[in-house]
C-alpha positions in Angstrom: 12.2 -131.6 68.1 11.2 -128.7 65.7 7.5 -128.7 64.8 5.2 -126.7 62.7 1.5 -126.7 62.0 0.5 -127.5 58.6 -3.2 -128.0 57.0 -5.2 -131.2 55.8 -5.8 -130.8 52.1 -8.6 -131.7 49.8 -7.4 -134.2 47.7 -8.8 -137.0 45.4 -9.4 -140.5 46.4 -5.9 -141.7 46.7 -6.7 -145.3 45.7 -7.4 -144.1 42.1 -4.5 -143.5 39.7 -4.5 -140.1 38.2 -5.0 -140.0 34.6 -3.5 -136.7 33.9 -0.6 -136.6 36.1 1.2 -138.6 38.4 0.8 -136.1 41.3 -2.0 -134.3 42.7 -2.7 -130.6 43.8 -3.0 -129.6 47.3 -5.7 -127.2 48.7 -5.5 -126.2 52.1 -8.5 -126.6 54.7 -8.6 -126.0 58.5 -7.2 -129.1 60.2 -3.7 -128.4 61.6 -1.3 -131.3 62.4 2.1 -131.0 64.3 4.8 -132.8 62.6 8.5 -133.7 63.4 11.0 -131.8 60.9 14.0 -132.4 63.0 15.5 -135.3 60.9 17.2 -134.6 57.3 16.7 -136.6 54.3 20.5 -136.1 53.3 22.8 -138.8 52.5 19.8 -141.2 52.5 20.5 -144.7 50.7 19.6 -145.3 47.1 15.9 -145.4 46.3 14.9 -148.3 44.1 12.2 -148.1 41.5 10.9 -150.9 39.7 8.8 -151.3 36.7 5.6 -153.4 37.6 5.5 -156.2 34.9 7.7 -154.0 32.8 6.4 -150.8 31.7 3.2 -151.2 34.0 0.4 -153.6 34.4 -2.4 -153.6 31.8 -5.8 -152.1 33.3 -7.9 -152.8 30.1 -11.0 -150.9 31.6 -9.0 -147.7 32.2 -9.5 -144.8 30.2 -5.8 -143.9 30.9 -4.0 -144.8 27.8 -0.7 -145.1 29.9 -2.2 -148.4 31.3 -2.7 -149.9 27.8 0.6 -148.7 26.2 2.6 -151.9 26.2 1.7 -155.5 26.7 2.4 -156.3 30.1 5.2 -158.9 30.8 6.5 -158.8 27.3 10.0 -158.2 26.0 8.6 -155.1 24.3 7.2 -153.9 27.7 10.5 -154.8 29.6 12.8 -152.8 27.0 10.5 -149.7 27.0 10.7 -149.7 30.7 14.7 -149.7 30.3 14.2 -146.4 28.3 13.8 -144.7 32.0 16.0 -144.3 35.0 14.4 -147.5 37.0 16.6 -150.2 38.6 14.5 -153.4 38.1 11.6 -154.7 36.4 9.2 -156.8 38.1 7.3 -159.8 36.4 5.5 -163.0 37.2 7.1 -166.6 36.3 5.2 -169.8 36.3 6.2 -173.2 35.1 4.5 -175.1 32.2 3.2 -178.6 32.3 6.5 -179.7 30.3 8.8 -177.6 32.7 9.4 -174.5 31.0 9.7 -171.3 33.0 7.4 -168.8 31.2 6.3 -165.2 32.0 2.6 -164.6 32.7 0.6 -163.0 35.6 -2.8 -164.6 35.7 -3.4 -168.1 36.9 -5.8 -168.8 34.0 -5.6 -167.9 30.4 -8.8 -166.9 28.5 -9.5 -166.9 25.1 -12.5 -166.0 23.0 -13.2 -167.9 19.7 -13.8 -166.0 16.6 -17.4 -166.8 15.4 -16.8 -164.3 12.2 -13.9 -161.9 11.5 -15.8 -159.1 13.7 -17.5 -161.3 16.3 -16.2 -163.3 19.2 -17.9 -166.4 20.6 -17.5 -168.4 23.8 -14.9 -168.0 26.2 -12.3 -170.9 27.0 -10.4 -170.9 30.1 -7.5 -173.0 31.0 -5.1 -173.0 33.9 -1.8 -171.9 32.6 0.4 -174.5 34.5 -1.8 -177.2 32.8 -0.4 -176.2 29.5 2.7 -177.1 27.5 4.9 -174.4 26.5 3.7 -174.8 22.8 0.0 -174.5 24.0 0.9 -171.4 25.9 2.5 -169.8 23.0 -0.6 -170.3 20.7 -2.3 -167.3 22.5 -2.0 -164.0 21.5 0.4 -162.4 18.9 2.7 -164.9 17.2 6.4 -164.8 16.5 5.7 -165.4 12.8 3.7 -162.7 11.4 1.8 -164.8 9.0 0.4 -166.9 11.8 -2.7 -166.0 13.9 -2.8 -166.8 17.7 -6.0 -167.5 20.0 -7.7 -164.0 20.8 -6.4 -163.2 24.4 -9.0 -162.0 26.9 -9.1 -161.2 30.7 -11.9 -161.1 33.4 -12.3 -157.5 34.7 -14.7 -157.2 37.6 -16.3 -160.5 36.6 -16.7 -159.5 32.9 -14.5 -160.8 30.1 -13.0 -158.2 27.9 -10.6 -158.5 25.2 -6.9 -157.7 25.7 -6.5 -154.7 23.6 -3.3 -152.6 23.9 -1.7 -149.9 21.9 1.8 -152.0 21.4 1.1 -155.7 21.4 3.8 -158.4 21.9 4.0 -162.2 21.9 4.7 -164.0 25.3 8.1 -165.0 26.4 10.0 -167.3 28.5 12.2 -166.4 31.4 15.2 -167.6 29.4 14.3 -165.1 26.7 13.9 -162.1 29.0 17.6 -162.9 30.1 18.7 -163.1 26.3 16.7 -160.0 25.0 16.1 -157.6 28.0 18.3 -154.6 28.4 21.3 -156.1 30.6 21.5 -152.9 32.9 18.0 -153.8 34.2 17.8 -156.0 37.4 15.1 -158.6 37.4 12.6 -158.9 40.4 11.2 -162.4 39.7 7.9 -163.3 41.4 7.5 -166.8 41.8 3.7 -167.1 40.8 1.3 -169.7 42.4 -2.3 -169.8 42.7 -3.7 -168.2 46.0 -6.4 -170.8 46.4 -4.6 -174.1 45.8 -2.7 -176.1 48.5 0.8 -177.1 47.2 2.8 -180.1 48.3 6.4 -179.3 49.0 7.7 -181.6 46.4 5.8 -179.7 43.8 7.0 -176.3 45.0 10.6 -177.4 45.0 10.2 -178.9 41.4 9.0 -175.5 40.2 11.6 -173.5 41.9 14.3 -175.7 40.6 13.1 -175.1 37.1 13.6 -171.5 37.6 16.7 -171.6 39.3 18.2 -173.7 36.5 17.2 -170.7 34.2 18.7 -168.1 36.5 21.8 -169.9 36.9 22.6 -170.4 33.3 21.6 -167.1 32.0 21.8 -164.3 34.8 25.5 -163.8 34.6 26.0 -160.6 36.5 22.4 -159.2 36.2 21.1 -158.3 39.7 18.1 -160.6 40.7 15.4 -160.8 43.6 13.2 -163.3 44.1 9.7 -162.8 45.6 6.5 -164.9 46.3 3.1 -164.4 48.1 3.4 -168.2 48.6 5.1 -168.5 52.1 6.4 -171.8 51.5 7.8 -171.1 48.2 9.7 -168.0 49.5 11.1 -170.1 52.4 12.1 -172.9 49.9 13.7 -170.7 47.5 16.0 -169.5 50.3 16.9 -172.9 51.2 17.6 -174.0 47.7 20.0 -171.0 47.1 21.9 -168.3 48.8 23.2 -166.0 46.0 20.2 -164.0 45.4 17.9 -162.2 47.9 14.3 -163.6 48.5 11.5 -161.4 49.7 8.1 -162.3 50.9 5.1 -160.7 49.2 2.1 -159.6 51.4 -0.9 -157.5 51.1 0.0 -156.1 54.6 -3.3 -157.0 56.0 -5.5 -155.3 53.6 -6.9 -158.7 52.6 -7.8 -162.0 54.6 -6.4 -165.3 53.9 -6.7 -168.8 55.3 -2.9 -168.9 55.9 -2.4 -166.4 58.8 1.2 -165.8 57.6 -0.2 -163.7 54.9 -2.7 -161.7 57.0 -0.4 -158.8 58.5 2.9 -157.1 58.4 3.7 -158.6 61.5 3.4 -161.9 60.5 5.3 -161.3 57.4 8.1 -159.8 59.4 8.1 -163.0 61.6 8.2 -165.2 58.7 10.9 -163.4 57.2 13.2 -163.2 60.2 12.3 -166.9 61.1 13.1 -168.2 57.6 16.2 -166.1 57.0 14.7 -164.1 54.0 16.0 -160.9 53.1 12.9 -158.6 52.9 9.3 -157.8 52.5 7.2 -156.4 49.7 4.0 -155.0 51.1 1.0 -153.6 49.5 1.6 -149.9 50.1 -1.6 -149.2 52.0 -0.7 -151.9 54.5 2.5 -149.6 55.2 0.7 -146.4 55.4 -1.8 -147.9 57.8 0.8 -149.3 60.0 3.9 -146.9 59.9 5.1 -148.6 63.3 5.2 -152.2 61.6 7.5 -150.6 58.6 9.8 -149.5 61.2 9.8 -152.9 62.9 10.7 -154.4 59.7 13.8 -152.0 59.2 14.8 -152.5 62.7 14.8 -156.4 61.8 17.6 -155.5 59.1 15.0 -156.6 56.4 14.6 -154.7 53.1 11.3 -153.2 52.5 9.7 -152.7 49.0 6.0 -151.7 48.2 3.7 -152.2 45.4 0.1 -150.9 44.6 -1.9 -148.1 42.8 -0.9 -145.5 45.4 2.7 -146.0 44.2 1.6 -144.1 41.1 1.3 -140.9 42.8 4.5 -139.0 43.1 3.7 -137.7 46.8 3.0 -141.1 48.1 6.4 -142.3 46.9 8.0 -139.2 48.5 6.6 -139.9 51.7 7.9 -143.8 51.6 11.5 -142.1 51.0 10.9 -140.3 54.1 9.9 -143.4 56.0 12.9 -145.3 55.0 11.3 -147.7 52.6 13.9 -149.1 50.0 11.9 -148.9 47.0 8.8 -149.2 45.0 7.1 -151.0 42.2 5.2 -148.8 40.0 3.0 -148.9 36.9 3.6 -144.9 35.8 7.3 -145.9 35.2 8.2 -142.7 33.2 6.7 -140.2 35.7 7.6 -141.8 38.9 11.3 -142.5 37.8 11.5 -138.8 36.7 10.1 -137.8 40.1 12.4 -139.7 42.1 15.4 -138.5 40.0 14.2 -135.1 40.5 14.2 -135.7 44.3 17.6 -137.0 44.1 19.0 -133.9 42.3 17.4 -131.6 44.9 18.8 -133.6 47.8 21.9 -134.5 46.0 25.7 -134.5 46.7 25.7 -130.9 48.1 22.5 -131.4 50.1 19.7 -128.8 50.4 19.2 -125.6 52.4 17.9 -126.3 56.0 14.6 -124.3 55.5 14.1 -126.2 52.2 14.6 -129.7 53.8 12.4 -128.6 56.8 9.6 -127.6 54.5 9.8 -130.8 52.4 9.7 -132.9 55.6 6.5 -131.0 56.7 4.9 -131.7 53.6 5.9 -135.4 53.6 4.9 -136.1 57.1 1.7 -134.1 56.7 1.1 -136.5 53.4 1.7 -139.5 55.5 -0.9 -138.5 58.3 -3.5 -137.5 55.6 -2.9 -141.0 53.5 -3.3 -143.0 56.8 -6.7 -141.0 57.5 -7.9 -141.6 53.8 -7.3 -145.2 53.9 -9.1 -145.9 57.2 -12.0 -144.4 55.4 
């Protein structure tokens, strides 16, 4: 094993998305770490980049314009994501009261009534799955320019704010996504259910069958991945069909739920193996906080994807490539996709010089150690 001393750097809080660049600078201090640089990253399998809710989720209170460039989970966002070298887009699917699969993230949809042209009044909150498709589409921008929808709002840290983005778009159904989104993009379809509700099996099966009907009729050759935080929904989707892979979504132990299957990477791995699932999608902090669990997931022949704010930093994505993670779900689609492409070019068909490989592995292994320490604090 070849080792070399490197130094911990003075870096910003890694749980914050950098607003000026997708990467951070390294400034050496005095704490050396010995790392293994004996392995090569040459000939690694394809690393998948997935656009979160399309071109990225909307963070309405952020000062970073990239977090409000396009309305999340919209055809506009999906097709702008397709302009970059990514493989999939991820989006959230729910089923309305009248059995239509629509794309929307939040469990509740909020609207503020207009008291006057410039003044907003009381907030009205309704559960998305209690609405019909027509009622759902009455919110936000309308397909007909002459019509005005109910003003969309969102809760941010307990405060209701207007859903203002630079490029807005109307909501869409799952069928419309198949019909209107660039066909080269795969779909990571998150089967969305409320974390705070207990669902009967019949209810889950009915909702999943609504989604499957759309997929079977419109997917054609488009790659599909299903995923869900709802353990039973993931297991049932695998039983209902075998054509498309199903992944279990987990916070990787970063949050605690009543359902123990959701509380650790080990529980997620047991669920996936026992239920014949194809992989796990973990909050990236769960992976960095427990690298051995990530290794065990891969040794169990499961795919491993990650999501979270840390995936908007180039270096943390590079660390995951080194760890054997199969892909990342990201908000900064353009920046991260470009960084991954540059890595592929450097490590491409002809490989790289051994000293360059060694240098890269030292930096990445060092960053993994650093990130783990930052997360613990």
